ZALUM-130009 format. One record per residue (C-alpha): residue number from 1; chain; x, y, z negated. Coordinates in nm, 3 decimals. Example, Ala and Ser with C-alpha at 12.3 -4.5 7.8 and 13.67 -1.06 7.14 Angstrom:
BEGIN
+-----+----+---------+---------+---------+
|   i | ch |    east |   north |      up |
+-----+----+---------+---------+---------+
|   1 |  A |   1.230 |  -0.450 |  -0.780 |
|   2 |  A |   1.367 |  -0.106 |  -0.714 |
+-----+----+---------+---------+---------+
//
This chain:
BEGIN
+-----+----+---------+---------+---------+
|   i | ch |    east |   north |      up |
+-----+----+---------+---------+---------+
|   1 |  A |   9.696 |  -0.161 |   8.914 |
|   2 |  A |   9.495 |   0.023 |   9.184 |
|   3 |  A |   9.116 |   0.005 |   9.208 |
|   4 |  A |   9.154 |  -0.186 |   9.536 |
|   5 |  A |   9.371 |  -0.451 |   9.369 |
|   6 |  A |   9.128 |  -0.477 |   9.074 |
|   7 |  A |   8.838 |  -0.543 |   9.307 |
|   8 |  A |   9.050 |  -0.797 |   9.493 |
|   9 |  A |   9.124 |  -0.980 |   9.166 |
|  10 |  A |   8.758 |  -0.979 |   9.069 |
|  11 |  A |   8.660 |  -1.111 |   9.409 |
|  12 |  A |   8.917 |  -1.384 |   9.365 |
|  13 |  A |   8.675 |  -1.548 |   9.114 |
|  14 |  A |   8.449 |  -1.626 |   9.407 |
|  15 |  A |   8.184 |  -1.357 |   9.345 |
|  16 |  A |   8.092 |  -1.099 |   9.612 |
|  17 |  A |   8.222 |  -0.750 |   9.534 |
|  18 |  A |   7.874 |  -0.595 |   9.570 |
|  19 |  A |   7.727 |  -0.828 |   9.305 |
|  20 |  A |   8.011 |  -0.753 |   9.068 |
|  21 |  A |   7.954 |  -0.378 |   9.095 |
|  22 |  A |   7.578 |  -0.420 |   9.037 |
|  23 |  A |   7.637 |  -0.641 |   8.735 |
|  24 |  A |   7.886 |  -0.392 |   8.591 |
|  25 |  A |   7.641 |  -0.101 |   8.628 |
|  26 |  A |   7.347 |  -0.298 |   8.480 |
|  27 |  A |   7.554 |  -0.412 |   8.185 |
|  28 |  A |   7.656 |  -0.054 |   8.097 |
|  29 |  A |   7.301 |   0.072 |   8.138 |
|  30 |  A |   7.164 |  -0.193 |   7.899 |
|  31 |  A |   7.435 |  -0.115 |   7.644 |
|  32 |  A |   7.349 |   0.256 |   7.652 |
|  33 |  A |   6.977 |   0.184 |   7.606 |
|  34 |  A |   7.044 |  -0.047 |   7.308 |
|  35 |  A |   7.266 |   0.212 |   7.135 |
|  36 |  A |   7.010 |   0.489 |   7.196 |
|  37 |  A |   6.723 |   0.276 |   7.059 |
|  38 |  A |   6.924 |   0.183 |   6.749 |
|  39 |  A |   7.013 |   0.546 |   6.673 |
|  40 |  A |   6.651 |   0.657 |   6.720 |
|  41 |  A |   6.523 |   0.383 |   6.490 |
|  42 |  A |   6.782 |   0.475 |   6.224 |
|  43 |  A |   6.686 |   0.843 |   6.245 |
|  44 |  A |   6.314 |   0.769 |   6.203 |
|  45 |  A |   6.377 |   0.535 |   5.908 |
|  46 |  A |   6.590 |   0.790 |   5.726 |
|  47 |  A |   6.333 |   1.060 |   5.789 |
|  48 |  A |   6.049 |   0.865 |   5.626 |
|  49 |  A |   6.235 |   0.738 |   5.320 |
|  50 |  A |   6.192 |   0.938 |   5.002 |
|  51 |  A |   6.417 |   0.916 |   4.702 |
|  52 |  A |   6.246 |   0.843 |   4.373 |
|  53 |  A |   6.458 |   1.107 |   4.200 |
|  54 |  A |   6.585 |   1.444 |   4.324 |
|  55 |  A |   6.946 |   1.447 |   4.447 |
|  56 |  A |   7.075 |   1.768 |   4.295 |
|  57 |  A |   7.439 |   1.691 |   4.360 |
|  58 |  A |   7.398 |   1.697 |   4.737 |
|  59 |  A |   7.422 |   2.049 |   4.887 |
|  60 |  A |   7.113 |   2.166 |   5.074 |
|  61 |  A |   7.136 |   2.160 |   5.453 |
|  62 |  A |   6.935 |   2.482 |   5.473 |
|  63 |  A |   7.139 |   2.797 |   5.488 |
|  64 |  A |   7.060 |   3.067 |   5.233 |
|  65 |  A |   6.790 |   2.847 |   5.074 |
|  66 |  A |   6.868 |   3.011 |   4.741 |
|  67 |  A |   6.781 |   3.352 |   4.878 |
|  68 |  A |   6.451 |   3.261 |   5.044 |
|  69 |  A |   6.194 |   3.159 |   4.779 |
|  70 |  A |   5.880 |   2.975 |   4.890 |
|  71 |  A |   5.687 |   3.211 |   4.662 |
|  72 |  A |   5.754 |   3.542 |   4.493 |
|  73 |  A |   5.984 |   3.496 |   4.194 |
|  74 |  A |   5.822 |   3.560 |   3.857 |
|  75 |  A |   5.473 |   3.514 |   4.001 |
|  76 |  A |   5.285 |   3.189 |   3.943 |
|  77 |  A |   4.947 |   3.105 |   4.090 |
|  78 |  A |   4.774 |   2.856 |   3.856 |
|  79 |  A |   4.767 |   2.507 |   4.001 |
|  80 |  A |   4.460 |   2.283 |   4.010 |
|  81 |  A |   4.674 |   1.984 |   3.911 |
|  82 |  A |   4.566 |   1.795 |   3.599 |
|  83 |  A |   4.782 |   1.536 |   3.428 |
|  84 |  A |   4.639 |   1.184 |   3.471 |
|  85 |  A |   4.489 |   1.045 |   3.148 |
|  86 |  A |   4.742 |   0.839 |   2.951 |
|  87 |  A |   4.687 |   0.471 |   2.879 |
|  88 |  A |   4.713 |   0.362 |   2.514 |
|  89 |  A |   5.065 |   0.241 |   2.434 |
|  90 |  A |   5.038 |  -0.142 |   2.439 |
|  91 |  A |   5.087 |  -0.291 |   2.093 |
|  92 |  A |   5.219 |   0.033 |   1.943 |
|  93 |  A |   5.232 |   0.038 |   1.564 |
|  94 |  A |   5.375 |   0.300 |   1.328 |
|  95 |  A |   5.536 |   0.029 |   1.115 |
|  96 |  A |   5.679 |  -0.206 |   1.376 |
|  97 |  A |   5.744 |  -0.007 |   1.697 |
|  98 |  A |   6.121 |   0.048 |   1.698 |
|  99 |  A |   6.310 |   0.329 |   1.874 |
| 100 |  A |   6.386 |   0.257 |   2.238 |
| 101 |  A |   6.757 |   0.163 |   2.266 |
| 102 |  A |   6.884 |   0.418 |   2.518 |
| 103 |  A |   7.253 |   0.364 |   2.599 |
| 104 |  A |   7.308 |   0.620 |   2.878 |
| 105 |  A |   7.677 |   0.566 |   2.943 |
| 106 |  A |   7.851 |   0.389 |   3.228 |
| 107 |  A |   8.186 |   0.226 |   3.296 |
| 108 |  A |   8.483 |   0.433 |   3.413 |
| 109 |  A |   8.729 |   0.488 |   3.563 |
| 110 |  A |   8.570 |   0.825 |   3.651 |
| 111 |  A |   8.307 |   1.030 |   3.470 |
| 112 |  A |   8.077 |   1.224 |   3.704 |
| 113 |  A |   7.913 |   1.545 |   3.584 |
| 114 |  A |   7.555 |   1.547 |   3.716 |
| 115 |  A |   7.207 |   1.633 |   3.591 |
| 116 |  A |   7.117 |   1.265 |   3.621 |
| 117 |  A |   6.745 |   1.313 |   3.687 |
| 118 |  A |   6.495 |   1.035 |   3.748 |
| 119 |  A |   6.117 |   1.035 |   3.792 |
| 120 |  A |   5.893 |   1.016 |   3.486 |
| 121 |  A |   5.575 |   0.811 |   3.451 |
| 122 |  A |   5.301 |   1.024 |   3.300 |
| 123 |  A |   5.217 |   0.768 |   3.032 |
| 124 |  A |   5.574 |   0.796 |   2.900 |
| 125 |  A |   5.586 |   1.171 |   2.842 |
| 126 |  A |   5.621 |   1.148 |   2.461 |
| 127 |  A |   5.782 |   0.856 |   2.275 |
| 128 |  A |   5.696 |   0.789 |   1.911 |
| 129 |  A |   5.824 |   0.506 |   1.690 |
| 130 |  A |   5.855 |   0.384 |   1.332 |
| 131 |  A |   6.099 |   0.665 |   1.247 |
| 132 |  A |   5.817 |   0.918 |   1.288 |
| 133 |  A |   5.771 |   1.001 |   0.920 |
| 134 |  A |   6.141 |   1.074 |   0.868 |
| 135 |  A |   6.147 |   1.308 |   1.169 |
| 136 |  A |   5.825 |   1.473 |   1.054 |
| 137 |  A |   5.963 |   1.532 |   0.704 |
| 138 |  A |   6.290 |   1.673 |   0.843 |
| 139 |  A |   6.103 |   1.910 |   1.072 |
| 140 |  A |   5.867 |   2.027 |   0.800 |
| 141 |  A |   6.164 |   2.096 |   0.571 |
| 142 |  A |   6.352 |   2.281 |   0.847 |
| 143 |  A |   6.054 |   2.502 |   0.928 |
| 144 |  A |   6.012 |   2.591 |   0.560 |
| 145 |  A |   6.383 |   2.652 |   0.495 |
| 146 |  A |   6.495 |   2.821 |   0.816 |
| 147 |  A |   6.178 |   2.970 |   0.957 |
| 148 |  A |   6.216 |   3.169 |   1.276 |
| 149 |  A |   6.584 |   3.085 |   1.307 |
| 150 |  A |   6.475 |   2.757 |   1.462 |
| 151 |  A |   6.139 |   2.830 |   1.629 |
| 152 |  A |   5.970 |   3.119 |   1.804 |
| 153 |  A |   5.769 |   3.239 |   2.103 |
| 154 |  A |   5.822 |   3.558 |   2.301 |
| 155 |  A |   5.498 |   3.743 |   2.391 |
| 156 |  A |   5.537 |   3.673 |   2.764 |
| 157 |  A |   5.564 |   3.298 |   2.695 |
| 158 |  A |   5.266 |   3.277 |   2.458 |
| 159 |  A |   5.027 |   3.147 |   2.724 |
| 160 |  A |   5.275 |   2.875 |   2.816 |
| 161 |  A |   5.326 |   2.775 |   2.450 |
| 162 |  A |   4.951 |   2.751 |   2.393 |
| 163 |  A |   4.912 |   2.547 |   2.712 |
| 164 |  A |   5.181 |   2.308 |   2.587 |
| 165 |  A |   4.999 |   2.270 |   2.256 |
| 166 |  A |   4.672 |   2.200 |   2.440 |
| 167 |  A |   4.845 |   1.940 |   2.657 |
| 168 |  A |   4.978 |   1.758 |   2.349 |
| 169 |  A |   4.634 |   1.764 |   2.186 |
| 170 |  A |   4.495 |   1.593 |   2.496 |
| 171 |  A |   4.779 |   1.347 |   2.551 |
| 172 |  A |   4.855 |   1.218 |   2.200 |
| 173 |  A |   4.505 |   1.078 |   2.119 |
| 174 |  A |   4.510 |   0.903 |   2.459 |
| 175 |  A |   4.854 |   0.747 |   2.419 |
| 176 |  A |   4.853 |   0.687 |   2.040 |
| 177 |  A |   4.483 |   0.651 |   1.946 |
| 178 |  A |   4.562 |   0.478 |   1.614 |
| 179 |  A |   4.747 |   0.786 |   1.494 |
| 180 |  A |   4.581 |   1.089 |   1.655 |
| 181 |  A |   4.218 |   1.188 |   1.696 |
| 182 |  A |   4.097 |   1.460 |   1.929 |
| 183 |  A |   3.851 |   1.705 |   1.773 |
| 184 |  A |   3.634 |   1.981 |   1.917 |
| 185 |  A |   3.886 |   2.239 |   1.791 |
| 186 |  A |   4.215 |   2.055 |   1.827 |
| 187 |  A |   4.366 |   1.739 |   1.680 |
| 188 |  A |   4.393 |   1.536 |   1.359 |
| 189 |  A |   4.705 |   1.341 |   1.261 |
| 190 |  A |   4.554 |   1.045 |   1.074 |
| 191 |  A |   4.895 |   0.937 |   0.943 |
| 192 |  A |   4.988 |   1.264 |   0.773 |
| 193 |  A |   4.635 |   1.394 |   0.718 |
| 194 |  A |   4.711 |   1.720 |   0.902 |
| 195 |  A |   4.424 |   1.887 |   1.087 |
| 196 |  A |   4.506 |   2.147 |   1.351 |
| 197 |  A |   4.258 |   2.401 |   1.486 |
| 198 |  A |   4.415 |   2.535 |   1.805 |
| 199 |  A |   4.115 |   2.747 |   1.904 |
| 200 |  A |   4.175 |   3.021 |   1.644 |
| 201 |  A |   4.308 |   3.353 |   1.774 |
| 202 |  A |   4.552 |   3.442 |   1.664 |
| 203 |  A |   4.679 |   3.098 |   1.572 |
| 204 |  A |   4.763 |   3.060 |   1.202 |
| 205 |  A |   5.126 |   2.981 |   1.294 |
| 206 |  A |   5.354 |   2.982 |   1.597 |
| 207 |  A |   5.226 |   2.735 |   1.860 |
| 208 |  A |   5.577 |   2.591 |   1.907 |
| 209 |  A |   5.602 |   2.508 |   1.535 |
| 210 |  A |   5.264 |   2.332 |   1.547 |
| 211 |  A |   5.360 |   2.139 |   1.860 |
| 212 |  A |   5.693 |   2.031 |   1.712 |
| 213 |  A |   5.525 |   1.891 |   1.397 |
| 214 |  A |   5.305 |   1.664 |   1.609 |
| 215 |  A |   5.592 |   1.475 |   1.774 |
| 216 |  A |   5.951 |   1.365 |   1.715 |
| 217 |  A |   6.091 |   1.579 |   1.999 |
| 218 |  A |   6.233 |   1.929 |   1.990 |
| 219 |  A |   6.076 |   2.163 |   2.244 |
| 220 |  A |   6.189 |   2.446 |   2.471 |
| 221 |  A |   6.007 |   2.658 |   2.727 |
| 222 |  A |   6.180 |   2.823 |   3.022 |
| 223 |  A |   5.989 |   3.102 |   3.199 |
| 224 |  A |   6.073 |   3.251 |   3.537 |
| 225 |  A |   6.118 |   3.627 |   3.569 |
| 226 |  A |   6.120 |   3.842 |   3.885 |
| 227 |  A |   6.499 |   3.803 |   3.920 |
| 228 |  A |   6.443 |   3.432 |   3.989 |
| 229 |  A |   6.619 |   3.326 |   3.669 |
| 230 |  A |   6.464 |   3.102 |   3.404 |
| 231 |  A |   6.478 |   3.233 |   3.047 |
| 232 |  A |   6.446 |   3.048 |   2.716 |
| 233 |  A |   6.144 |   3.233 |   2.576 |
| 234 |  A |   5.987 |   2.978 |   2.341 |
| 235 |  A |   6.119 |   2.685 |   2.144 |
| 236 |  A |   6.122 |   2.470 |   1.834 |
| 237 |  A |   6.480 |   2.344 |   1.802 |
| 238 |  A |   6.477 |   2.169 |   1.465 |
| 239 |  A |   6.693 |   1.857 |   1.506 |
| 240 |  A |   6.946 |   1.966 |   1.766 |
| 241 |  A |   7.264 |   1.874 |   1.579 |
| 242 |  A |   7.503 |   2.098 |   1.773 |
| 243 |  A |   7.325 |   2.418 |   1.887 |
| 244 |  A |   7.099 |   2.686 |   1.741 |
| 245 |  A |   6.791 |   2.840 |   1.899 |
| 246 |  A |   6.885 |   3.179 |   1.756 |
| 247 |  A |   7.206 |   3.177 |   1.964 |
| 248 |  A |   7.029 |   3.103 |   2.293 |
| 249 |  A |   6.683 |   3.262 |   2.261 |
| 250 |  A |   6.612 |   3.500 |   2.548 |
| 251 |  A |   6.910 |   3.383 |   2.757 |
| 252 |  A |   6.882 |   3.283 |   3.123 |
| 253 |  A |   6.946 |   2.919 |   3.206 |
| 254 |  A |   7.292 |   2.982 |   3.351 |
| 255 |  A |   7.413 |   3.175 |   3.047 |
| 256 |  A |   7.282 |   2.907 |   2.811 |
| 257 |  A |   7.516 |   2.661 |   2.980 |
| 258 |  A |   7.817 |   2.888 |   3.032 |
| 259 |  A |   7.803 |   3.021 |   2.675 |
| 260 |  A |   7.806 |   2.661 |   2.557 |
| 261 |  A |   8.104 |   2.578 |   2.780 |
| 262 |  A |   7.918 |   2.298 |   2.960 |
| 263 |  A |   8.185 |   2.126 |   3.174 |
| 264 |  A |   8.182 |   2.202 |   3.549 |
| 265 |  A |   7.852 |   2.388 |   3.529 |
| 266 |  A |   7.950 |   2.663 |   3.774 |
| 267 |  A |   8.118 |   2.425 |   4.019 |
| 268 |  A |   7.878 |   2.132 |   4.023 |
| 269 |  A |   7.549 |   2.206 |   3.849 |
| 270 |  A |   7.441 |   2.569 |   3.866 |
| 271 |  A |   7.312 |   2.601 |   4.220 |
| 272 |  A |   7.139 |   2.264 |   4.227 |
| 273 |  A |   6.982 |   2.331 |   3.888 |
| 274 |  A |   6.844 |   2.669 |   3.990 |
| 275 |  A |   6.698 |   2.529 |   4.312 |
| 276 |  A |   6.544 |   2.243 |   4.118 |
| 277 |  A |   6.376 |   2.472 |   3.864 |
| 278 |  A |   6.232 |   2.700 |   4.132 |
| 279 |  A |   6.090 |   2.410 |   4.332 |
| 280 |  A |   5.965 |   2.193 |   4.046 |
| 281 |  A |   5.595 |   2.110 |   4.091 |
| 282 |  A |   5.348 |   2.034 |   3.810 |
| 283 |  A |   5.289 |   1.687 |   3.955 |
| 284 |  A |   5.659 |   1.587 |   3.961 |
| 285 |  A |   5.792 |   1.543 |   3.603 |
| 286 |  A |   6.144 |   1.410 |   3.554 |
| 287 |  A |   6.363 |   1.258 |   3.283 |
| 288 |  A |   6.731 |   1.266 |   3.195 |
| 289 |  A |   6.948 |   1.126 |   2.915 |
| 290 |  A |   7.275 |   1.226 |   2.756 |
| 291 |  A |   7.485 |   1.119 |   2.459 |
| 292 |  A |   7.735 |   1.244 |   2.202 |
| 293 |  A |   7.942 |   1.108 |   1.916 |
| 294 |  A |   7.885 |   1.269 |   1.577 |
| 295 |  A |   8.109 |   1.223 |   1.270 |
| 296 |  A |   7.853 |   1.284 |   0.995 |
| 297 |  A |   7.507 |   1.148 |   0.919 |
| 298 |  A |   7.289 |   1.460 |   0.945 |
| 299 |  A |   7.030 |   1.434 |   1.223 |
| 300 |  A |   6.927 |   1.800 |   1.201 |
| 301 |  A |   7.265 |   1.972 |   1.198 |
| 302 |  A |   7.616 |   1.826 |   1.230 |
| 303 |  A |   7.790 |   2.001 |   0.941 |
| 304 |  A |   8.124 |   1.864 |   1.063 |
| 305 |  A |   8.139 |   2.146 |   1.319 |
| 306 |  A |   8.074 |   2.411 |   1.054 |
| 307 |  A |   7.793 |   2.561 |   0.853 |
| 308 |  A |   7.474 |   2.624 |   1.046 |
| 309 |  A |   7.490 |   2.984 |   0.928 |
| 310 |  A |   7.850 |   3.042 |   1.037 |
| 311 |  A |   7.902 |   3.310 |   1.299 |
| 312 |  A |   8.076 |   3.056 |   1.523 |
| 313 |  A |   8.083 |   2.676 |   1.513 |
| 314 |  A |   8.314 |   2.432 |   1.690 |
| 315 |  A |   8.477 |   2.093 |   1.676 |
| 316 |  A |   8.789 |   2.263 |   1.536 |
| 317 |  A |   8.652 |   2.235 |   1.183 |
| 318 |  A |   8.579 |   1.861 |   1.203 |
| 319 |  A |   8.802 |   1.618 |   1.015 |
| 320 |  A |   9.010 |   1.394 |   1.241 |
| 321 |  A |   8.978 |   1.015 |   1.258 |
| 322 |  A |   8.730 |   0.960 |   0.978 |
| 323 |  A |   8.643 |   0.600 |   0.893 |
| 324 |  A |   8.425 |   0.425 |   1.149 |
| 325 |  A |   8.133 |   0.424 |   0.903 |
| 326 |  A |   8.108 |   0.802 |   0.958 |
| 327 |  A |   8.071 |   0.770 |   1.336 |
| 328 |  A |   7.718 |   0.807 |   1.476 |
| 329 |  A |   7.581 |   0.765 |   1.826 |
| 330 |  A |   7.355 |   1.054 |   1.920 |
| 331 |  A |   7.147 |   1.021 |   2.237 |
| 332 |  A |   6.889 |   1.257 |   2.387 |
| 333 |  A |   6.601 |   1.167 |   2.614 |
| 334 |  A |   6.479 |   1.486 |   2.782 |
| 335 |  A |   6.168 |   1.535 |   2.993 |
| 336 |  A |   6.110 |   1.834 |   3.220 |
| 337 |  A |   5.772 |   1.931 |   3.362 |
| 338 |  A |   5.604 |   2.246 |   3.489 |
| 339 |  A |   5.274 |   2.332 |   3.324 |
| 340 |  A |   5.007 |   2.398 |   3.587 |
| 341 |  A |   4.827 |   2.700 |   3.438 |
| 342 |  A |   5.116 |   2.917 |   3.317 |
| 343 |  A |   5.392 |   2.783 |   3.542 |
| 344 |  A |   5.648 |   2.759 |   3.261 |
| 345 |  A |   5.892 |   2.467 |   3.254 |
| 346 |  A |   5.879 |   2.259 |   2.936 |
| 347 |  A |   6.170 |   2.058 |   2.796 |
| 348 |  A |   6.098 |   1.786 |   2.543 |
| 349 |  A |   6.419 |   1.674 |   2.369 |
| 350 |  A |   6.391 |   1.348 |   2.177 |
| 351 |  A |   6.704 |   1.263 |   1.977 |
| 352 |  A |   6.794 |   0.904 |   1.888 |
| 353 |  A |   7.049 |   0.873 |   1.608 |
| 354 |  A |   7.221 |   0.549 |   1.502 |
| 355 |  A |   7.546 |   0.436 |   1.337 |
| 356 |  A |   7.810 |   0.326 |   1.587 |
| 357 |  A |   7.857 |   0.014 |   1.375 |
| 358 |  A |   7.498 |  -0.084 |   1.456 |
| 359 |  A |   7.491 |  -0.026 |   1.832 |
| 360 |  A |   7.829 |  -0.201 |   1.866 |
| 361 |  A |   7.653 |  -0.526 |   1.768 |
| 362 |  A |   7.456 |  -0.518 |   2.094 |
| 363 |  A |   7.591 |  -0.726 |   2.385 |
| 364 |  A |   7.806 |  -0.529 |   2.631 |
| 365 |  A |   7.769 |  -0.198 |   2.444 |
| 366 |  A |   8.115 |  -0.167 |   2.279 |
| 367 |  A |   8.307 |  -0.244 |   2.600 |
| 368 |  A |   8.098 |  -0.013 |   2.815 |
| 369 |  A |   8.100 |   0.274 |   2.564 |
| 370 |  A |   8.480 |   0.250 |   2.525 |
| 371 |  A |   8.522 |   0.259 |   2.903 |
| 372 |  A |   8.287 |   0.558 |   2.934 |
| 373 |  A |   8.471 |   0.759 |   2.667 |
| 374 |  A |   8.808 |   0.685 |   2.830 |
| 375 |  A |   8.668 |   0.809 |   3.162 |
| 376 |  A |   8.596 |   1.162 |   3.033 |
| 377 |  A |   8.811 |   1.431 |   3.189 |
| 378 |  A |   8.986 |   1.689 |   2.972 |
| 379 |  A |   8.696 |   1.933 |   2.996 |
| 380 |  A |   8.432 |   1.679 |   2.893 |
| 381 |  A |   8.661 |   1.550 |   2.616 |
| 382 |  A |   8.697 |   1.902 |   2.469 |
| 383 |  A |   8.323 |   1.962 |   2.497 |
| 384 |  A |   8.241 |   1.637 |   2.315 |
| 385 |  A |   8.517 |   1.663 |   2.052 |
| 386 |  A |   8.693 |   1.344 |   2.160 |
| 387 |  A |   9.022 |   1.437 |   1.991 |
| 388 |  A |   8.855 |   1.417 |   1.649 |
| 389 |  A |   8.741 |   1.055 |   1.670 |
| 390 |  A |   8.892 |   0.879 |   1.972 |
| 391 |  A |   9.166 |   0.684 |   1.795 |
| 392 |  A |   8.945 |   0.522 |   1.532 |
| 393 |  A |   8.640 |   0.481 |   1.756 |
| 394 |  A |   8.816 |   0.326 |   2.056 |
| 395 |  A |   9.014 |   0.083 |   1.842 |
| 396 |  A |   8.690 |  -0.032 |   1.680 |
| 397 |  A |   8.499 |  -0.062 |   2.010 |
| 398 |  A |   8.784 |  -0.256 |   2.173 |
| 399 |  A |   8.789 |  -0.498 |   1.880 |
| 400 |  A |   8.412 |  -0.555 |   1.896 |
| 401 |  A |   8.423 |  -0.602 |   2.273 |
| 402 |  A |   8.701 |  -0.861 |   2.240 |
| 403 |  A |   8.496 |  -1.046 |   1.976 |
| 404 |  A |   8.196 |  -1.056 |   2.210 |
| 405 |  A |   8.403 |  -1.189 |   2.500 |
| 406 |  A |   8.558 |  -1.460 |   2.282 |
| 407 |  A |   8.209 |  -1.558 |   2.169 |
| 408 |  A |   8.113 |  -1.627 |   2.532 |
| 409 |  A |   7.975 |  -1.296 |   2.661 |
| 410 |  A |   7.916 |  -1.331 |   3.037 |
| 411 |  A |   8.038 |  -1.000 |   3.184 |
| 412 |  A |   7.892 |  -1.086 |   3.525 |
| 413 |  A |   7.537 |  -1.072 |   3.391 |
| 414 |  A |   7.546 |  -0.721 |   3.246 |
| 415 |  A |   7.379 |  -0.552 |   3.544 |
| 416 |  A |   7.102 |  -0.807 |   3.530 |
| 417 |  A |   7.046 |  -0.771 |   3.156 |
| 418 |  A |   7.118 |  -0.403 |   3.080 |
| 419 |  A |   7.039 |  -0.150 |   3.351 |
| 420 |  A |   7.090 |   0.225 |   3.306 |
| 421 |  A |   6.992 |   0.401 |   3.083 |
| 422 |  A |   6.971 |   0.102 |   2.844 |
+-----+----+---------+---------+---------+
//
């Protein structure tokens, strides 16, 4: 059809050709303006939104951002930031406050390897509960029996370790005033009767050992050196279950993970993790959770993977398909924050430890945990020792899930009732 014939057909509708042309031009102009306005609005909206947690899995759009630090590596200018005072924990009681039921696993079919960070509220830095005395006794025993195999502070991290201790002596009486009292020289634990003077120099014991006895968490300090790497230079790793401070002390962050065969670390985690550590600000603390299955009942050290004093430990030594009563759910709640004076990055690692037979009584948990375990790839399965317990554990979880469904469990309401990481 020629243009002349098209115009003739349009004119056939009884409209003048000139008006048709004008209408056609105006229509296209309006359409262009609408599209342009929509795109501009979308761009502005995206530019002002801010995620509540860092997205470490998304590659940076800046080229060579890893090679251009905002400050000189290994040099930290003390920040004026001060942690906001903590509010007393509402209704907290050493007898009745139960452990928080973290269940940080999600349905398959695919397991994604990420750091899984989310923002932390300052009040929630340290979590204590009615298991405190057991953790305290285990830590005290470990410090006496194993000494510097499980705690220590390198000279260059001493300022950071003391700053951490000072922070805990400020925070704990604010958050748990029925248990801790601040003194002019430190802190008193009214439950255990311990009195700590943190003003003595030198301190009577390693600051990391003192800090670890105050709380239920293990502790680790990463310090930046001039090469831009973060090194494990202070820690009290007393209840870790699967790793030993003596194996990792002094290592850079990357080597800690590669030596432990962390799945997909090089491919998916390393670059984002390094950028995150270098950019972490004192005012932006974060949290993450993880979980493992353990086939013995020792919170401090899983002897199923070998003696704690063996040269090498691994899942190879664990017995296969032990009875379900020997299966334990081990979950960690980790916080990361940069201390403002020293600039070190502090990990707190709180371990929650429960029999699988207990958590499987909770609605939705057995079905979701079974799906999560089935979603692990081969690398994650090796790392978590799946071969040693999968048959017995999955059969049990499937059975408990089926019982819940038959009893009327409404699967559609799970998102409403149990949101991650619970």
